[in-house]
C-alpha positions in Angstrom: -192.1 -121.3 202.5 -189.9 -123.0 199.9 -187.3 -120.2 200.1 -187.1 -120.7 203.9 -186.5 -124.5 203.4 -183.5 -123.8 201.2 -182.1 -121.4 203.7 -182.3 -124.0 206.4 -180.7 -126.7 204.3 -177.8 -124.4 203.3 -177.3 -123.4 206.9 -177.1 -127.0 208.1 -174.6 -127.8 205.3 -172.4 -125.0 206.3 -172.3 -126.2 209.9 -171.4 -129.7 208.7 -168.5 -128.4 206.6 -167.2 -126.4 209.5 -167.2 -129.5 211.7 -165.3 -131.5 209.1 -162.7 -128.9 208.7 -162.2 -128.8 212.5 -161.7 -132.6 212.6 -159.2 -132.4 209.8 -157.2 -129.8 211.6 -157.2 -131.8 214.8 -155.9 -134.9 212.8 -153.2 -132.9 211.2 -152.1 -131.6 214.6 -152.0 -135.1 216.1 -150.0 -136.4 213.1 -147.5 -133.6 213.5 -147.0 -134.3 217.2 -146.4 -138.0 216.4 -143.8 -137.2 213.8 -142.1 -134.7 216.2 -142.0 -137.4 219.0 -140.4 -139.9 216.6 -137.8 -137.4 215.4 -136.7 -136.1 218.8 -134.1 -138.6 220.4 -135.3 -140.1 223.7 -132.1 -142.0 224.8 -130.2 -139.0 225.9 -131.1 -139.5 229.5 -130.5 -143.2 229.3 -127.1 -142.7 227.7 -126.1 -140.3 230.3 -127.2 -142.7 233.0 -125.3 -145.6 231.4 -122.2 -143.6 230.9 -122.3 -142.6 234.5 -122.3 -146.3 235.6 -119.0 -148.0 236.5 -118.0 -150.4 233.7 -118.0 -154.1 234.6 -114.7 -155.8 235.2 -114.0 -159.5 234.4 -111.8 -161.2 237.0 -110.2 -164.7 236.9 -109.9 -166.5 240.2 -108.5 -169.9 241.1 -110.9 -172.8 241.6 -112.2 -173.0 245.2 -111.8 -169.3 245.9 -114.9 -167.3 246.8 -116.3 -165.0 244.2 -116.7 -161.2 244.7 -120.2 -160.0 245.7 -119.6 -156.7 243.8 -122.2 -156.5 241.0 -119.7 -154.7 238.8 -117.3 -157.7 238.9 -117.8 -160.6 236.6 -116.0 -163.7 237.8 -114.6 -166.6 235.9 -112.6 -169.5 237.3 -109.3 -170.7 235.8 -106.7 -173.3 236.4 -103.1 -173.7 235.2 -102.7 -177.1 233.4 -99.5 -178.6 232.0 -98.8 -181.3 229.5 -98.6 -185.0 230.6 -97.5 -188.2 229.0 -100.6 -189.9 227.6 -100.7 -193.4 226.0 -103.1 -193.4 223.1 -105.4 -196.4 223.0 -107.0 -198.2 220.1 -110.5 -199.6 220.6 -110.9 -203.2 219.3 -113.9 -205.4 219.3 -112.9 -209.0 220.1 -113.8 -212.3 221.8 -112.3 -214.8 224.2 -110.6 -217.8 222.8 -108.8 -220.8 224.3 -105.0 -221.0 223.9 -105.4 -224.5 222.3 -108.4 -226.6 221.3 -107.5 -230.1 220.2 -109.5 -233.1 219.1 -107.8 -236.2 220.4 -108.2 -239.1 218.0 -107.6 -242.9 218.1 -104.4 -244.2 216.5 -105.5 -247.9 216.9 -108.8 -249.5 216.0 -110.7 -251.3 218.7 -113.6 -251.4 221.1 -113.9 -248.9 224.1 -113.7 -251.0 227.3 -113.9 -248.3 230.0 -116.0 -245.2 230.6 -114.4 -242.3 228.8 -113.6 -239.2 230.9 -116.6 -237.0 231.6 -117.3 -233.7 229.8 -116.2 -230.6 231.8 -113.6 -232.6 233.7 -110.2 -231.0 234.2 -107.4 -233.3 233.2 -103.6 -233.3 233.3 -101.2 -234.2 230.6 -101.0 -238.0 230.4 -104.4 -238.8 231.9 -106.4 -241.5 230.1 -109.3 -240.2 228.1 -110.4 -243.4 226.3 -109.2 -247.0 226.6 -109.3 -249.5 223.8 -109.4 -253.3 224.3 -106.0 -254.9 224.1 -107.3 -258.0 222.2 -104.3 -259.8 220.5 -101.8 -257.0 220.9 -100.2 -258.4 224.0 -99.8 -261.7 222.3 -98.2 -260.0 219.3 -95.8 -258.4 221.7 -94.9 -261.7 223.3 -94.3 -263.3 219.9 -92.1 -260.4 218.7 -90.1 -260.6 221.9 -89.5 -264.4 221.4 -88.4 -263.8 217.8 -86.0 -261.1 219.0 -84.5 -263.5 221.6 -84.0 -266.2 218.9 -82.5 -263.8 216.5 -80.2 -262.5 219.2 -79.0 -266.0 220.0 -78.4 -266.9 216.3 -76.5 -263.7 215.7 -74.3 -264.3 218.7 -73.5 -267.9 217.6 -72.7 -266.7 214.1 -70.2 -264.2 215.5 -68.5 -266.9 217.5 -68.2 -269.1 214.4 -66.9 -266.2 212.3 -64.1 -265.6 214.8 -63.0 -269.2 214.3 -63.3 -268.9 210.5 -66.3 -271.2 210.3 -68.9 -268.7 209.2 -69.0 -266.4 206.2 -69.4 -262.6 206.5 -72.6 -262.8 204.3 -74.3 -265.2 206.7 -73.4 -263.0 209.7 -74.8 -260.0 207.9 -78.1 -261.8 207.2 -78.4 -262.8 210.8 -77.7 -259.3 212.0 -80.5 -258.0 209.7 -82.9 -260.6 211.1 -82.0 -259.4 214.6 -82.7 -255.7 213.7 -86.0 -256.7 212.1 -87.1 -258.6 215.2 -86.2 -255.5 217.3 -88.4 -253.3 215.1 -91.2 -255.8 215.4 -91.0 -255.6 219.2 -91.1 -251.8 219.0 -94.2 -251.8 216.8 -96.0 -254.3 219.1 -95.1 -252.2 222.2 -96.5 -249.0 220.5 -99.7 -250.8 219.4 -100.2 -251.8 223.0 -99.5 -248.3 224.4 -101.9 -246.7 221.9 -104.8 -248.6 223.3 -104.8 -245.9 226.0 -105.7 -242.5 224.5 -104.2 -239.9 226.7 -104.5 -236.1 227.2 -101.7 -234.2 225.3 -101.7 -231.3 227.8 -103.5 -229.9 230.9 -107.0 -228.7 230.1 -110.7 -229.2 230.2 -112.6 -231.9 228.4 -115.0 -230.0 226.1 -116.6 -232.9 224.3 -116.8 -236.7 224.7 -117.6 -238.4 221.3 -117.7 -242.1 222.3 -119.1 -244.3 225.0 -118.1 -247.6 226.5 -118.6 -250.4 223.9 -118.2 -248.1 220.8 -115.9 -249.4 218.1 -113.3 -246.9 217.1 -111.5 -246.8 213.8 -108.1 -245.1 213.3 -108.7 -241.4 213.3 -112.0 -241.4 215.3 -112.3 -238.6 217.8 -112.3 -239.7 221.4 -112.7 -236.3 223.0 -111.7 -232.6 222.6 -109.5 -230.8 225.1 -109.4 -227.0 225.7 -106.3 -225.4 227.1 -107.5 -222.4 229.0 -104.2 -221.4 230.6 -103.7 -218.8 229.4 -107.0 -217.7 227.8 -106.6 -215.5 224.8 -108.4 -212.3 223.7 -108.5 -212.0 219.9 -109.6 -209.2 217.6 -109.0 -207.5 214.3 -107.2 -204.1 214.1 -107.8 -201.8 211.1 -104.8 -201.3 208.8 -104.5 -197.6 209.7 -103.9 -198.5 213.4 -101.8 -201.7 213.3 -98.5 -199.8 212.9 -99.0 -198.1 216.3 -99.2 -201.5 218.1 -96.3 -203.6 219.5 -96.0 -206.9 221.2 -96.0 -206.9 225.0 -98.3 -203.8 224.9 -100.7 -203.6 227.8 -104.4 -204.3 227.1 -107.5 -203.8 229.2 -110.9 -205.3 228.3 -114.5 -205.3 229.4 -116.7 -208.4 228.9 -120.4 -208.2 228.2 -121.0 -209.1 231.8 -119.1 -206.0 232.9 -116.1 -208.0 234.2 -112.8 -206.3 233.6 -109.8 -208.3 232.3 -106.2 -207.4 231.5 -103.3 -208.8 229.5 -100.5 -208.2 227.1 -100.3 -208.5 223.3 -98.6 -211.8 222.3 -99.1 -211.8 218.6 -99.7 -209.4 215.7 -100.4 -210.9 212.3 -98.1 -209.9 209.4 -100.7 -210.6 206.8 -104.1 -208.9 206.6 -107.4 -210.6 206.4 -108.3 -210.7 202.6 -111.9 -209.6 203.2 -111.7 -207.0 206.0 -108.1 -205.8 205.4 -107.6 -206.0 209.2 -104.9 -207.6 211.2 -105.4 -210.3 213.8 -104.0 -209.7 217.3 -103.9 -212.1 220.3 -103.7 -211.0 223.9 -102.7 -213.4 226.7 -105.0 -212.8 229.7 -103.3 -212.5 233.1 -103.4 -215.6 235.1 -105.4 -213.9 237.9 -108.5 -214.0 235.6 -109.8 -217.5 236.1 -112.8 -219.4 234.7 -113.1 -217.4 231.5 -115.2 -219.1 228.9 -114.4 -219.2 225.2 -116.4 -217.1 222.7 -117.4 -214.2 225.0 -117.5 -210.8 223.3 -115.1 -208.3 224.8 -114.2 -204.6 224.1 -110.5 -204.1 224.1 -108.4 -201.0 224.7 -104.9 -201.6 223.4 -102.1 -199.2 224.4 -100.4 -197.6 221.4 -98.2 -194.4 221.0 -97.2 -192.1 223.8 -98.0 -188.5 223.2 -98.0 -185.2 225.2 -101.6 -184.2 226.1 -103.5 -182.1 228.7 -106.1 -183.5 231.1 -108.9 -181.0 231.4 -112.4 -181.0 232.9 -115.0 -181.9 230.3 -117.0 -178.7 231.3 -114.1 -176.6 229.9 -114.9 -177.5 226.3 -116.7 -175.0 224.1 -117.4 -174.2 220.5 -116.4 -171.3 218.3 -118.5 -169.6 215.7 -117.6 -172.2 213.1 -118.5 -175.1 215.4 -114.9 -176.2 216.1 -114.3 -177.8 219.5 -111.8 -176.0 221.8 -111.2 -174.3 225.0 -110.7 -170.7 226.2 -107.4 -169.8 227.8 -105.8 -166.7 229.2 -102.5 -165.8 227.5 -99.5 -164.0 228.8 -101.1 -160.6 228.2 -104.2 -161.5 230.3 -106.3 -161.7 227.1 -108.9 -164.5 226.4 -107.9 -166.7 223.5 -109.8 -169.6 221.9 -107.7 -172.7 221.2 -108.9 -175.5 219.1 -108.2 -179.0 220.6 -108.7 -182.7 219.6 -110.1 -185.2 222.1 -107.9 -188.2 222.3 -109.3 -190.1 225.4 -111.0 -189.9 228.7 -109.9 -190.5 232.2 -112.0 -193.0 234.2 -110.1 -192.4 237.4 -112.7 -191.2 239.9 -110.1 -189.2 241.8 -109.1 -187.2 238.8 -111.7 -187.4 236.1 -111.6 -185.5 232.9 -110.8 -185.8 229.2 -107.4 -185.9 227.4 -106.9 -183.4 224.6 -104.0 -182.4 222.3 -103.5 -179.1 220.6 -102.4 -177.0 223.6 -98.8 -176.0 223.8 -96.9 -176.2 227.1 -98.6 -175.0 230.3 -101.8 -173.0 229.8 -104.1 -171.0 232.0 -107.5 -172.7 231.3 -110.8 -171.1 232.0 -112.8 -173.9 233.6 -115.9 -172.0 234.5 -117.5 -169.0 232.9 -116.0 -169.4 229.5 -119.4 -168.7 227.9 -119.4 -165.1 229.2 -116.0 -164.1 227.8 -114.9 -163.7 224.2 -111.5 -163.9 222.4 -109.5 -160.7 222.8 -111.2 -159.7 226.0 -109.0 -158.6 228.8 -109.3 -160.5 232.1 -107.8 -159.4 235.4 -106.1 -162.3 237.2 -105.9 -161.7 241.0 -103.4 -164.5 241.5 -99.9 -165.3 240.2 -99.6 -167.3 237.0 -96.4 -169.1 236.0 -95.9 -167.2 232.8 
């Protein structure tokens, strides 16, 4: 019995070993098939198919022309652009300022007897702003006039006596001096009487009124301040690296915070820099058509500077090269794509011909305006229209 048990156990073990060997053989076979599949190239058929396909052609067409429906033709659009004269502009932050702002002061002491002119009133040169009481000034004028008449009579009598040899030259000279002194006294009295009326020195607007009727003014007290707003000025500070490009009479355009557009010409460029900012003050006279401007409004100025040759291109034509430089792609005389680095110098706000101004292009160029991202420098492009090469 025991010997039969051993025989059965060894029989089962042999069967198990045979099954394991069979599984190992199957695994080795599968592994070999996988290695063989990896080694054998599988792109031969694909390569043959691709090589049999027609290569794609890149064609440049003018803007507005219909693109080809052929799947083997890649279309880009191009436009020939030539240089134009462009006026560089310098951006300046500024503000509005009155041409003149003067405080009109009393030259005689006295009491205000009439209502001064109202604030905000527009006055003309010579209009009365404040009026001081005459008091004894008119009497002083009458007294000075009487003394002048007396001195004139005495001097005339002395001349008559001198002609007859009855008056000395010294006495005549003394009487002449007395006459001249009396005339000066009359003049002072007349001026004192005139200065009781404080008048506007120029046409403008009354900005402040510092006194009221009944106030007592001393010499030098401010009666009112006058603003001369014709013309109004735009003032700003230009950095030292830009001031050499400016000139007087240069055209200027500006935009107020309210959105209102103004224009004018440069009337003054400082010769000395501000000691703190190292910038130079400029003043622009606003055109007379811009009325009712207020003083102190912030304005952004665009001042015309140097004239340069530049190209006006669509903003969509800009692209970047591998180093991140800004430029455009053009088609050269051999119909090859070329990347040309450019520098943006301004933009064109004209709605009829919008775009940006760039410099760095030489002469007339054939600019790729649409599709520049699908072509690369050195690639050949077929142009189906005539270029002026």
